[in-house]
Steps between C-alpha positions, in 0.01 A plus 500: 500500500640838397439802718489840325539829686598859421875554469684689774842662508645204690431288187746701286793256524284199412329689216840587356613137518182383325534770233863417418465120519185502288653725238800267472281189471240649270673746273831328423484453124212749465695815577864583426750329730628843602165574665515178701863564595413853614249373757608591849340377819625804692368734231164327505485525881565874470222541243251311717593714800426806286180369337315339790464815714344692210283215371132566573349263759382167359678549167772244571427158647724211599439127513629305799584131522412284800815614683396864456770581245418734211495296178341739252350842442255686281467872436183661370388855419279704273603435139813685393416453131459810289133558429376254763167582658453557873326163520811306395744368757833327446693210639846658482707198598462149635797295611519171688836361606595213263518260796127557550373482143193280454394530865199725450681809630483680165129432468438621857691822431324562168159433658580746779611769254187464288274499807668818626464667160133403491445633853654833389234526229700389198303312236788377283862413565807476280853369535807479279715190441820448304389349168738205538401418859281203408484369858345824628274531197360150553446578870306820427292328234411218745389773742260653246715777353503552122728690266339818374716548190717776643877473500777734600872518510657586832856630496714404798875523534537541124289192420163496326251267667183396318194485724143379451196639679245281676166608640197369681171626625482517877 
């Protein structure tokens, strides 16, 4: 059984570990090796210590295993997409530590994010996925999300990353 609760500042170190480990496991071969090599646990810890205090309440949630350790996180917000309506929310990111894939933690986090978006009055939700991330795409599709035909190219560290948009009605 996965427990989901709002993230707190004390979770920053574990969130950083999950972020870095998941990037290495998921994106190796999908993004340039230089991006993977540039990942820094200490840099990620710093970013989480900066982001969590300014994150609105109930916009970042963590999943806990039976021992109470943080094993995943989800971030949600109003849609950041240009031209999005006020009734569209967004799942900004969803990461589960690779050692806890296929445990139901991702589904619990996604369900929490969509429930929170719905309770805030959003009618639709979107998210973006790297086009080549077939594992994540299959997961979202099993959870009822569908591609909406939109794509974009995100530029990070000199690399161009192709992304696909998914949406669902809440």
